[in-house]
NUVEX-689965 format. One record per residue: residue number from 1; x, y negated, z negated of N, C-alpha, C in turn. Coordinates in nm, 3 decimals, always signed. Layout:
<volums>
(volum NUM (X Y Z) (X Y Z) (X Y Z));
...
</volums>
This chain:
<volums>
(volum 1 (-4.527 +6.390 +6.075) (-4.560 +6.297 +5.969) (-4.656 +6.363 +5.871));
(volum 2 (-4.632 +6.345 +5.744) (-4.714 +6.408 +5.640) (-4.852 +6.346 +5.635));
(volum 3 (-4.949 +6.428 +5.605) (-5.087 +6.385 +5.586) (-5.099 +6.327 +5.445));
(volum 4 (-5.145 +6.203 +5.434) (-5.157 +6.136 +5.305) (-5.295 +6.159 +5.246));
(volum 5 (-5.299 +6.206 +5.122) (-5.425 +6.230 +5.051) (-5.426 +6.146 +4.924));
(volum 6 (-5.525 +6.059 +4.914) (-5.542 +5.976 +4.794) (-5.639 +6.045 +4.700));
(volum 7 (-5.595 +6.070 +4.578) (-5.679 +6.132 +4.475) (-5.715 +6.026 +4.371));
(volum 8 (-5.846 +6.009 +4.349) (-5.895 +5.911 +4.253) (-5.977 +5.985 +4.148));
(volum 9 (-5.925 +5.990 +4.027) (-5.993 +6.055 +3.914) (-5.944 +5.990 +3.787));
(volum 10 (-6.034 +5.963 +3.694) (-5.992 +5.894 +3.572) (-5.909 +5.982 +3.479));
(volum 11 (-5.910 +6.113 +3.500) (-5.832 +6.204 +3.416) (-5.696 +6.229 +3.480));
(volum 12 (-5.591 +6.185 +3.412) (-5.456 +6.199 +3.464) (-5.419 +6.345 +3.488));
(volum 13 (-5.465 +6.435 +3.403) (-5.437 +6.577 +3.421) (-5.492 +6.631 +3.551));
(volum 14 (-5.609 +6.582 +3.591) (-5.670 +6.624 +3.718) (-5.590 +6.571 +3.836));
(volum 15 (-5.554 +6.442 +3.833) (-5.478 +6.387 +3.945) (-5.340 +6.453 +3.956));
(volum 16 (-5.280 +6.484 +3.842) (-5.150 +6.553 +3.845) (-5.163 +6.692 +3.907));
(volum 17 (-5.269 +6.765 +3.869) (-5.293 +6.898 +3.923) (-5.321 +6.892 +4.073));
(volum 18 (-5.408 +6.800 +4.114) (-5.438 +6.786 +4.256) (-5.313 +6.751 +4.336));
(volum 19 (-5.233 +6.661 +4.282) (-5.109 +6.621 +4.350) (-5.017 +6.742 +4.369));
(volum 20 (-5.003 +6.823 +4.266) (-4.915 +6.941 +4.275) (-4.967 +7.040 +4.380));
(volum 21 (-5.096 +7.065 +4.379) (-5.157 +7.158 +4.476) (-5.141 +7.104 +4.618));
(volum 22 (-5.171 +6.979 +4.637) (-5.162 +6.919 +4.770) (-5.018 +6.915 +4.821));
(volum 23 (-4.925 +6.881 +4.732) (-4.784 +6.876 +4.772) (-4.735 +7.015 +4.813));
(volum 24 (-4.775 +7.118 +4.738) (-4.732 +7.254 +4.771) (-4.792 +7.302 +4.904));
(volum 25 (-4.901 +7.238 +4.947) (-4.964 +7.274 +5.074) (-4.914 +7.187 +5.189));
(volum 26 (-4.817 +7.100 +5.162) (-4.757 +7.021 +5.268) (-4.812 +6.881 +5.286));
(volum 27 (-4.902 +6.840 +5.198) (-4.958 +6.705 +5.205) (-4.869 +6.606 +5.128));
(volum 28 (-4.893 +6.478 +5.152) (-4.829 +6.371 +5.074) (-4.938 +6.312 +4.984));
(volum 29 (-4.943 +6.356 +4.857) (-5.047 +6.303 +4.768) (-5.006 +6.170 +4.705));
(volum 30 (-5.105 +6.083 +4.690) (-5.090 +5.963 +4.609) (-5.211 +5.960 +4.516));
(volum 31 (-5.192 +5.909 +4.395) (-5.298 +5.919 +4.296) (-5.320 +5.788 +4.222));
(volum 32 (-5.439 +5.776 +4.167) (-5.471 +5.668 +4.075) (-5.579 +5.717 +3.980));
(volum 33 (-5.583 +5.657 +3.863) (-5.683 +5.692 +3.762) (-5.785 +5.580 +3.745));
(volum 34 (-5.796 +5.496 +3.845) (-5.888 +5.382 +3.842) (-5.963 +5.372 +3.974));
(volum 35 (-6.095 +5.364 +3.967) (-6.174 +5.347 +4.087) (-6.141 +5.218 +4.159));
(volum 36 (-6.127 +5.111 +4.085) (-6.095 +4.982 +4.144) (-5.959 +4.986 +4.214));
(volum 37 (-5.861 +5.046 +4.150) (-5.728 +5.060 +4.211) (-5.736 +5.151 +4.334));
(volum 38 (-5.822 +5.253 +4.328) (-5.838 +5.343 +4.442) (-5.886 +5.270 +4.566));
(volum 39 (-5.980 +5.178 +4.549) (-6.029 +5.099 +4.662) (-5.913 +5.020 +4.723));
(volum 40 (-5.833 +4.958 +4.639) (-5.718 +4.881 +4.687) (-5.616 +4.971 +4.757));
(volum 41 (-5.598 +5.093 +4.705) (-5.500 +5.184 +4.764) (-5.543 +5.233 +4.902));
(volum 42 (-5.674 +5.243 +4.926) (-5.720 +5.279 +5.060) (-5.676 +5.170 +5.159));
(volum 43 (-5.691 +5.046 +5.118) (-5.647 +4.934 +5.204) (-5.495 +4.935 +5.223));
(volum 44 (-5.421 +4.959 +5.117) (-5.274 +4.952 +5.121) (-5.211 +5.068 +5.196));
(volum 45 (-5.261 +5.190 +5.174) (-5.194 +5.310 +5.223) (-5.262 +5.376 +5.343));
(volum 46 (-5.386 +5.336 +5.374) (-5.460 +5.397 +5.484) (-5.447 +5.550 +5.482));
(volum 47 (-5.493 +5.615 +5.375) (-5.478 +5.760 +5.364) (-5.558 +5.833 +5.471));
(volum 48 (-5.524 +5.960 +5.492) (-5.595 +6.044 +5.588) (-5.723 +6.101 +5.529));
(volum 49 (-5.729 +6.112 +5.397) (-5.847 +6.161 +5.327) (-5.843 +6.109 +5.183));
(volum 50 (-5.960 +6.091 +5.124) (-5.972 +6.050 +4.984) (-6.046 +6.160 +4.908));
(volum 51 (-5.990 +6.201 +4.795) (-6.056 +6.293 +4.702) (-6.102 +6.206 +4.586));
(volum 52 (-6.231 +6.209 +4.554) (-6.289 +6.112 +4.462) (-6.379 +6.178 +4.357));
(volum 53 (-6.356 +6.145 +4.232) (-6.442 +6.187 +4.122) (-6.559 +6.090 +4.111));
(volum 54 (-6.669 +6.135 +4.052) (-6.785 +6.047 +4.035) (-6.788 +5.977 +3.899));
(volum 55 (-6.764 +6.052 +3.794) (-6.777 +5.998 +3.659) (-6.648 +5.933 +3.615));
(volum 56 (-6.642 +5.802 +3.632) (-6.525 +5.725 +3.591) (-6.572 +5.599 +3.521));
(volum 57 (-6.495 +5.553 +3.423) (-6.533 +5.428 +3.355) (-6.513 +5.308 +3.449));
(volum 58 (-6.568 +5.199 +3.414) (-6.557 +5.074 +3.490) (-6.629 +5.084 +3.624));
(volum 59 (-6.569 +5.142 +3.725) (-6.633 +5.157 +3.857) (-6.651 +5.307 +3.883));
(volum 60 (-6.778 +5.352 +3.894) (-6.802 +5.495 +3.914) (-6.775 +5.534 +4.059));
(volum 61 (-6.772 +5.664 +4.083) (-6.739 +5.717 +4.215) (-6.835 +5.676 +4.324));
(volum 62 (-6.963 +5.665 +4.294) (-7.060 +5.623 +4.395) (-7.027 +5.483 +4.444));
(volum 63 (-6.997 +5.393 +4.349) (-6.964 +5.255 +4.386) (-6.831 +5.248 +4.462));
(volum 64 (-6.735 +5.329 +4.421) (-6.607 +5.336 +4.492) (-6.631 +5.383 +4.636));
(volum 65 (-6.710 +5.485 +4.651) (-6.741 +5.540 +4.783) (-6.805 +5.433 +4.872));
(volum 66 (-6.905 +5.364 +4.820) (-6.971 +5.258 +4.897) (-6.873 +5.146 +4.933));
(volum 67 (-6.786 +5.110 +4.840) (-6.689 +5.003 +4.866) (-6.591 +5.044 +4.976));
(volum 68 (-6.542 +5.167 +4.970) (-6.449 +5.216 +5.073) (-6.520 +5.221 +5.208));
(volum 69 (-6.641 +5.271 +5.206) (-6.717 +5.286 +5.330) (-6.746 +5.151 +5.397));
(volum 70 (-6.745 +5.044 +5.321) (-6.770 +4.910 +5.376) (-6.659 +4.864 +5.470));
(volum 71 (-6.538 +4.924 +5.457) (-6.426 +4.879 +5.542) (-6.346 +4.993 +5.605));
(volum 72 (-6.381 +5.119 +5.576) (-6.301 +5.230 +5.626) (-6.388 +5.351 +5.661));
(volum 73 (-6.341 +5.427 +5.759) (-6.408 +5.552 +5.796) (-6.330 +5.674 +5.746));
(volum 74 (-6.234 +5.651 +5.655) (-6.154 +5.761 +5.601) (-6.248 +5.868 +5.544));
(volum 75 (-6.221 +5.996 +5.570) (-6.304 +6.100 +5.510) (-6.295 +6.095 +5.357));
(volum 76 (-6.410 +6.107 +5.292) (-6.417 +6.106 +5.145) (-6.477 +6.237 +5.098));
(volum 77 (-6.400 +6.309 +5.019) (-6.444 +6.434 +4.958) (-6.468 +6.410 +4.810));
(volum 78 (-6.590 +6.430 +4.766) (-6.621 +6.417 +4.624) (-6.584 +6.548 +4.555));
(volum 79 (-6.513 +6.538 +4.443) (-6.478 +6.652 +4.360) (-6.524 +6.618 +4.219));
(volum 80 (-6.637 +6.677 +4.178) (-6.700 +6.636 +4.054) (-6.761 +6.754 +3.978));
(volum 81 (-6.766 +6.739 +3.847) (-6.834 +6.839 +3.764) (-6.986 +6.821 +3.771));
(volum 82 (-7.031 +6.707 +3.819) (-7.175 +6.682 +3.837) (-7.220 +6.752 +3.964));
(volum 83 (-7.294 +6.861 +3.950) (-7.330 +6.938 +4.069) (-7.480 +6.944 +4.093));
(volum 84 (-7.557 +6.860 +4.028) (-7.700 +6.855 +4.051) (-7.726 +6.807 +4.194));
(volum 85 (-7.826 +6.864 +4.260) (-7.859 +6.818 +4.395) (-7.885 +6.668 +4.404));
(volum 86 (-7.936 +6.609 +4.297) (-7.960 +6.465 +4.295) (-7.828 +6.388 +4.307));
(volum 87 (-7.725 +6.432 +4.235) (-7.595 +6.366 +4.240) (-7.526 +6.387 +4.374));
(volum 88 (-7.540 +6.509 +4.427) (-7.481 +6.538 +4.558) (-7.545 +6.449 +4.663));
(volum 89 (-7.677 +6.442 +4.663) (-7.749 +6.358 +4.758) (-7.707 +6.211 +4.745));
(volum 90 (-7.697 +6.164 +4.622) (-7.658 +6.025 +4.599) (-7.516 +5.999 +4.653));
(volum 91 (-7.425 +6.094 +4.634) (-7.288 +6.079 +4.684) (-7.285 +6.077 +4.837));
(volum 92 (-7.360 +6.166 +4.899) (-7.364 +6.169 +5.045) (-7.427 +6.042 +5.100));
(volum 93 (-7.531 +5.993 +5.033) (-7.594 +5.867 +5.075) (-7.503 +5.747 +5.054));
(volum 94 (-7.408 +5.757 +4.961) (-7.311 +5.649 +4.937) (-7.199 +5.648 +5.041));
(volum 95 (-7.195 +5.753 +5.124) (-7.096 +5.757 +5.231) (-6.996 +5.871 +5.222));
(volum 96 (-7.009 +5.959 +5.123) (-6.918 +6.073 +5.113) (-6.940 +6.168 +5.230));
(volum 97 (-6.834 +6.236 +5.269) (-6.842 +6.331 +5.379) (-6.870 +6.473 +5.332));
(volum 98 (-6.832 +6.504 +5.209) (-6.857 +6.639 +5.154) (-6.848 +6.632 +5.003));
(volum 99 (-6.886 +6.742 +4.939) (-6.895 +6.747 +4.793) (-6.852 +6.885 +4.747));
(volum 100 (-6.760 +6.891 +4.654) (-6.721 +7.015 +4.588) (-6.742 +6.998 +4.438));
(volum 101 (-6.788 +7.105 +4.374) (-6.809 +7.102 +4.229) (-6.687 +7.157 +4.157));
(volum 102 (-6.649 +7.089 +4.048) (-6.543 +7.138 +3.959) (-6.605 +7.243 +3.866));
(volum 103 (-6.530 +7.346 +3.834) (-6.401 +7.384 +3.891) (-6.419 +7.445 +4.030));
(volum 104 (-6.317 +7.431 +4.113) (-6.322 +7.484 +4.249) (-6.197 +7.569 +4.272));
(volum 105 (-6.213 +7.675 +4.347) (-6.100 +7.761 +4.380) (-6.003 +7.690 +4.474));
(volum 106 (-5.878 +7.723 +4.462) (-5.773 +7.662 +4.542) (-5.798 +7.679 +4.692));
(volum 107 (-5.834 +7.798 +4.735) (-5.855 +7.823 +4.878) (-5.970 +7.740 +4.934));
(volum 108 (-6.081 +7.731 +4.861) (-6.195 +7.652 +4.907) (-6.159 +7.504 +4.910));
(volum 109 (-6.087 +7.458 +4.808) (-6.046 +7.317 +4.804) (-5.962 +7.282 +4.926));
(volum 110 (-5.858 +7.360 +4.953) (-5.769 +7.330 +5.065) (-5.840 +7.348 +5.199));
(volum 111 (-5.928 +7.447 +5.210) (-6.003 +7.464 +5.334) (-6.093 +7.344 +5.360));
(volum 112 (-6.152 +7.290 +5.256) (-6.238 +7.173 +5.271) (-6.156 +7.050 +5.310));
(volum 113 (-6.041 +7.032 +5.248) (-5.953 +6.922 +5.287) (-5.911 +6.938 +5.433));
(volum 114 (-5.872 +7.058 +5.471) (-5.825 +7.084 +5.608) (-5.930 +7.051 +5.713));
(volum 115 (-6.057 +7.071 +5.682) (-6.160 +7.052 +5.784) (-6.171 +6.907 +5.830));
(volum 116 (-6.121 +6.814 +5.751) (-6.129 +6.673 +5.789) (-6.012 +6.626 +5.874));
(volum 117 (-5.906 +6.702 +5.880) (-5.784 +6.656 +5.947) (-5.799 +6.628 +6.095));
(volum 118 (-5.874 +6.704 +6.171) (-5.884 +6.673 +6.314) (-5.937 +6.533 +6.343));
(volum 119 (-6.007 +6.472 +6.251) (-6.060 +6.338 +6.274) (-5.949 +6.238 +6.302));
(volum 120 (-5.837 +6.250 +6.233) (-5.729 +6.153 +6.252) (-5.611 +6.211 +6.328));
(volum 121 (-5.587 +6.341 +6.318) (-5.465 +6.396 +6.373) (-5.488 +6.473 +6.502));
(volum 122 (-5.610 +6.494 +6.544) (-5.638 +6.569 +6.665) (-5.661 +6.715 +6.636));
(volum 123 (-5.723 +6.786 +6.728) (-5.764 +6.923 +6.702) (-5.650 +7.024 +6.698));
(volum 124 (-5.531 +6.987 +6.744) (-5.423 +7.086 +6.750) (-5.317 +7.071 +6.644));
(volum 125 (-5.319 +6.964 +6.568) (-5.209 +6.946 +6.474) (-5.253 +6.888 +6.343));
(volum 126 (-5.159 +6.888 +6.249) (-5.183 +6.821 +6.123) (-5.243 +6.906 +6.014));
(volum 127 (-5.272 +7.031 +6.042) (-5.332 +7.114 +5.937) (-5.226 +7.157 +5.837));
(volum 128 (-5.260 +7.147 +5.711) (-5.167 +7.186 +5.606) (-5.168 +7.337 +5.590));
(volum 129 (-5.057 +7.390 +5.547) (-5.050 +7.534 +5.523) (-5.095 +7.564 +5.381));
(volum 130 (-5.140 +7.687 +5.365) (-5.178 +7.732 +5.231) (-5.049 +7.757 +5.152));
(volum 131 (-5.049 +7.730 +5.022) (-4.930 +7.757 +4.943) (-4.901 +7.907 +4.940));
(volum 132 (-4.775 +7.941 +4.920) (-4.735 +8.081 +4.920) (-4.806 +8.161 +4.812));
(volum 133 (-4.824 +8.103 +4.696) (-4.892 +8.172 +4.587) (-5.009 +8.089 +4.544));
(volum 134 (-5.125 +8.153 +4.533) (-5.241 +8.080 +4.484) (-5.283 +8.136 +4.349));
(volum 135 (-5.337 +8.050 +4.267) (-5.377 +8.092 +4.133) (-5.525 +8.066 +4.113));
(volum 136 (-5.608 +8.144 +4.185) (-5.752 +8.125 +4.171) (-5.807 +8.209 +4.060));
</volums>
């Protein structure tokens, strides 16, 4: 069964890129460009991991993270251009499991996603493969 990854970012170009990278690595990506819709999609799809941006209109990533954490233990990886230690700390305190700064290399991104998989799939299975060609 494919590992489902929910990507939440207000920029459609980012969610499209993440979806392409994740799909090429063997994941099943689902995306939204709305924090509010992202919260609903966690309930609907029960993803294996959430990739979440911080700076979004309407509902920011910190609030999305706290809302998800109120009902789910799904791993949440923040992927944001905001890399100040204050923002990282705030994201972790909101319930995020890890934080990567944009731009991030393909190998580091996929390695970080992979590290969360044993939580739901067990220590021996479910790891995605690296794509045949990487463009770092």
